C-alpha positions in Angstrom: 47.7 -7.0 -10.3 44.4 -8.7 -9.2 41.6 -9.1 -11.9 39.2 -6.1 -12.1 35.6 -7.4 -11.3 32.3 -5.7 -11.7 32.3 -5.3 -7.9 35.4 -3.1 -8.1 33.5 -1.2 -10.8 30.4 -0.7 -8.5 32.4 0.2 -5.6 34.5 2.8 -7.6 31.3 4.2 -9.3 29.3 4.4 -6.2 26.5 2.1 -7.5 25.2 -1.5 -7.1 26.5 -4.5 -8.8 23.0 -4.7 -10.4 23.4 -1.3 -12.0 26.8 -2.3 -13.5 25.1 -5.4 -14.8 22.5 -3.3 -16.4 25.0 -1.1 -18.0 26.8 -4.0 -19.5 23.5 -5.2 -20.9 22.5 -1.7 -22.2 19.5 -1.8 -20.1 17.1 1.3 -20.3 16.6 1.2 -16.5 19.8 3.3 -16.0 20.0 7.0 -15.9 22.3 8.5 -18.6 24.5 10.2 -15.8 24.9 6.9 -14.1 25.7 5.1 -17.4 28.4 7.7 -18.1 30.0 7.4 -14.7 30.1 3.6 -14.8 31.7 3.6 -18.3 34.1 6.2 -17.2 35.2 4.0 -14.4 35.6 1.0 -16.7 37.8 2.9 -19.0 39.9 4.4 -16.1 40.4 0.8 -14.7 40.9 -0.7 -18.2 38.1 -3.1 -17.5 37.2 -5.3 -20.4 34.1 -7.5 -19.7 34.3 -11.0 -20.7 31.7 -12.9 -22.7 30.7 -14.8 -19.5 30.3 -11.6 -17.5 27.9 -10.1 -20.3 26.1 -13.4 -20.4 25.6 -13.1 -16.5 24.5 -9.6 -16.8 21.8 -10.6 -19.3 20.7 -13.5 -17.2 20.4 -11.2 -14.3 18.5 -8.5 -16.2 16.0 -11.0 -17.4 14.8 -11.5 -13.8 12.1 -8.8 -13.4 11.8 -7.6 -9.8 9.3 -5.3 -8.3 9.2 -4.0 -4.7 6.4 -3.5 -2.2 6.9 -0.8 0.3 4.7 -1.4 3.2 4.4 0.6 6.6 2.8 -2.4 8.4 3.3 -5.8 6.9 0.7 -7.1 9.5 -2.2 -5.2 8.0 -4.6 -7.7 6.7 -6.2 -5.3 4.2 -2.7 -4.9 2.5 -2.1 -8.6 2.7 -5.3 -9.5 0.8 -4.2 -7.2 -1.8 -0.6 -8.5 -1.9 -2.1 -12.1 -2.2 -3.6 -11.2 -5.6 -0.6 -9.3 -6.9 1.6 -12.2 -6.1 -0.6 -14.7 -7.7 -0.9 -12.5 -11.0 2.6 -11.5 -11.5 3.8 -15.0 -10.7 2.3 -15.9 -14.0 4.5 -13.4 -15.8 7.6 -14.6 -14.1 7.9 -11.4 -11.9 9.5 -11.6 -8.7 8.5 -9.5 -5.6 10.6 -8.1 -2.7 8.9 -6.8 0.4 10.3 -3.9 2.2 9.0 -2.8 5.7 9.2 0.8 6.0 9.0 3.8 8.5 8.4 7.0 6.6 11.2 8.8 5.0 14.3 6.8 5.9 16.5 7.2 2.8 18.5 4.1 3.8 15.4 1.9 2.9 15.3 3.8 -0.5 19.0 2.9 -1.0 18.4 -0.7 -0.3 15.6 -0.7 -2.8 17.9 0.9 -5.4 20.7 -1.8 -4.7 18.0 -4.5 -5.1 17.4 -3.7 -8.9 13.8 -3.3 -8.6 12.0 -2.1 -11.9 8.9 -0.8 -10.3 8.0 -0.1 -6.6 4.5 -0.3 -5.1 4.1 2.2 -2.1 1.3 1.4 0.3 -0.5 4.2 2.3 2.0 7.0 2.4 3.9 9.4 0.2 7.6 9.6 -0.8 9.3 13.0 0.0 11.1 14.9 -2.7 14.5 13.4 -2.0 13.0 9.8 -2.2 11.3 10.6 -5.5 14.5 12.1 -7.0 16.5 9.0 -6.1 14.1 6.9 -7.9 13.7 9.1 -10.9 17.5 9.0 -11.3 17.6 5.2 -11.6 14.5 5.1 -13.8 12.3 3.2 -11.1 8.7 3.7 -11.7 6.3 3.7 -8.7 2.6 3.5 -8.0 0.9 4.6 -4.8 -1.7 2.1 -3.4 -4.4 3.3 -1.1 -3.0 6.9 -1.1 -4.2 9.8 -3.3 -1.4 11.7 -5.0 -3.4 13.2 -7.9 -0.4 14.9 -9.6 1.8 11.5 -10.0 0.2 8.0 -10.2 -2.0 6.3 -7.6 -4.8 4.0 -7.0 -7.0 5.0 -4.0 -10.5 4.7 -2.5 -13.1 7.4 -1.8 -13.1 7.2 1.9 -15.6 10.0 2.3 -18.1 8.0 0.4 -17.2 5.1 2.6 -18.1 7.1 5.6 -21.4 8.1 4.0 -22.3 4.5 3.3 -21.5 3.4 6.9 -23.5 6.2 8.4 -26.6 5.6 6.1 -26.5 2.0 7.1 -26.4 2.7 10.8 -29.3 5.2 10.3 -31.4 2.5 8.6 -30.9 0.3 11.6 -32.2 3.0 13.8 -29.0 4.2 15.3 -29.5 7.7 17.0 -26.3 7.5 19.2 -23.4 6.6 16.9 -19.8 6.5 17.8 -16.6 6.0 15.7 -13.5 4.0 16.3 -10.5 5.5 14.5 -7.2 4.3 14.0 -4.6 5.5 16.6 -2.6 7.3 14.0 -5.4 9.5 12.9 -4.7 9.0 9.3 -6.1 10.8 6.4 -8.3 7.9 5.6 -9.6 8.0 9.0 -10.4 11.6 9.0 -12.2 11.2 5.6 -14.3 8.4 6.8 -15.4 10.5 9.9 -16.2 13.5 7.5 -18.5 11.3 5.5 -20.2 9.9 8.6 -20.8 13.4 10.1 -22.3 14.5 6.9 -25.0 12.0 7.0 -25.7 12.1 10.8 -25.7 16.0 10.9 -28.2 16.1 8.0 -30.5 14.0 10.0 -30.4 16.2 13.2 -27.7 14.2 15.0 -24.6 16.3 15.7 -22.7 14.3 18.3 -20.6 11.2 17.3 -18.4 9.7 20.1 -14.7 9.1 18.9 -12.6 6.3 20.3 -9.0 5.3 19.2 -7.8 1.8 18.5 -4.9 -0.1 17.1 -5.7 -1.9 13.9 -6.2 -5.2 15.7 -9.1 -7.5 16.8 -7.6 -7.5 20.4 -7.7 -3.7 20.5 -11.2 -3.5 19.1 -12.3 -5.9 22.0 -10.7 -3.5 24.8 -12.4 -0.5 23.2 -15.9 -2.2 22.9 -15.8 -2.9 26.6 -15.5 0.8 27.3 -18.2 1.7 24.9 -20.5 -1.0 26.4 -19.6 0.2 29.9 -20.4 3.7 29.2 -23.9 2.7 27.8 -24.4 5.9 25.7 -24.3 4.3 22.0 -26.3 2.1 20.0 -24.2 2.0 16.9 -20.5 1.7 16.0 -18.5 2.5 12.9 -15.1 0.9 12.9 -12.0 2.0 10.9 -11.5 -1.4 9.6 -12.8 -5.0 9.8 -10.1 -6.2 12.3 -11.3 -3.6 15.0 -15.0 -4.5 14.0 -14.3 -8.2 14.7 -13.3 -7.5 18.1 -16.3 -5.3 18.8 -18.7 -7.8 17.4 -17.3 -10.6 19.5 -17.7 -8.4 22.6 -21.3 -7.4 21.8 -22.2 -11.0 21.2 -20.6 -11.9 24.4 -22.2 -9.4 26.4 -25.4 -9.7 24.4 -25.9 -6.0 23.9 -28.3 -4.6 21.3 -25.8 -2.5 19.1 -25.3 -2.1 15.4 -21.7 -2.4 14.0 -20.4 -1.8 10.6 -16.7 -2.4 9.6 -14.5 -1.3 6.7 -12.3 -2.9 4.1 -14.4 -6.0 3.1 -11.9 -8.6 4.5 -12.5 -12.2 4.6 -13.1 -12.1 8.5 -16.3 -9.9 7.9 -17.8 -12.8 6.0 -16.8 -15.4 8.5 -18.2 -13.5 11.4 -21.2 -12.2 9.4 -21.2 -8.5 10.0 -21.7 -5.6 7.6 -18.6 -3.8 6.0 -17.9 -1.1 3.7 -15.9 -3.1 1.1 -12.7 -1.5 -0.7 -12.6 -4.9 -2.7 -8.9 -5.8 -2.1 -9.1 -8.4 -4.6 -10.2 -6.0 -7.3 -7.5 -3.5 -6.1 -4.8 -6.4 -6.5 -6.0 -7.1 -10.1 -5.9 -3.4 -11.0 -2.3 -3.0 -9.6 -1.1 -6.2 -11.3 -2.5 -4.9 -14.6 -0.8 -1.5 -14.2 2.6 -3.1 -13.3 2.5 -5.2 -16.5 1.7 -2.3 -18.5 4.6 -0.4 -16.9 7.1 -3.2 -17.6 5.9 -3.3 -21.2 6.4 0.5 -21.5 3.0 1.1 -22.2 3.0 3.7 -19.2 5.9 6.0 -19.4 8.1 7.2 -16.5 6.3 10.7 -16.3 2.8 9.6 -17.1 0.1 10.5 -14.5 -2.3 7.8 -13.6 -5.1 8.3 -11.1 -7.7 5.5 -10.4 -10.4 6.6 -7.9 -12.2 3.7 -6.7 -15.7 3.7 -5.0 -16.3 1.4 -1.9 -19.5 -0.6 -1.4 -21.8 -1.5 1.4 -21.9 -5.2 2.0 -25.1 -5.8 4.1 -25.1 -8.9 6.6 -27.2 -9.8 9.7 
């Protein structure tokens, strides 16, 4: 009879090899039901772990891994946050796996479970009930980034206030005919920024705001800017993100049109091109996320603890 391995145990128990390793190492990152199922399979197959297998399990368990779940890995705002997280957690010997994700594909969650991550960082969307249950059953903690889920754990930006700051800046510049370039997905953050913008302009007797849709790229911003300039109706533009704003600014300078622009996010490109932006301080967000991850790993934050950090954006004025 062939020698039984932990791969055989994992297949029979319906779990990943990493889960069997954690059971061998008596790790707390395994649900009690899963632990019992794995141990029952071991007994049924009369599996006796060798000392080498236990050492291997301990060595594997010492490698702490967190996962980043991103809907769009090309988004520069998320990338600037990720840069800080990577730098901070590397100091603590934490490895990072990036998962690209379209909402509610349980296959991706199963890949995450098999990857033996301890914590999952979820950018800009919410898990559904089934996905949350899968993570809870494996004792995997998670944190929403840039997405408010007030009954769980999240770190998010006050987008309505950001829209207010953008509108106030445009009014100070004398803008009387504003427009807003939104993300093409019409996200909650886009809606909130428009709400804040409308509040300010309507309070000042300006009830009409032109709305344009754009992908979150500089090139898409350029295309929309040509349309806005051709219409000739607007003297101020609030852009959903700095990447769109960069495209708009380049066209305005090319055409030498007197029009005020304000971006959103506070990315490095806004500094390079010298245009005003509503900064979400991606570096600060990265530091806060890293601090929370370290506390989770140290069990200073429990599995069911609620954490809510509401961050306030800031206007950065430039010529």
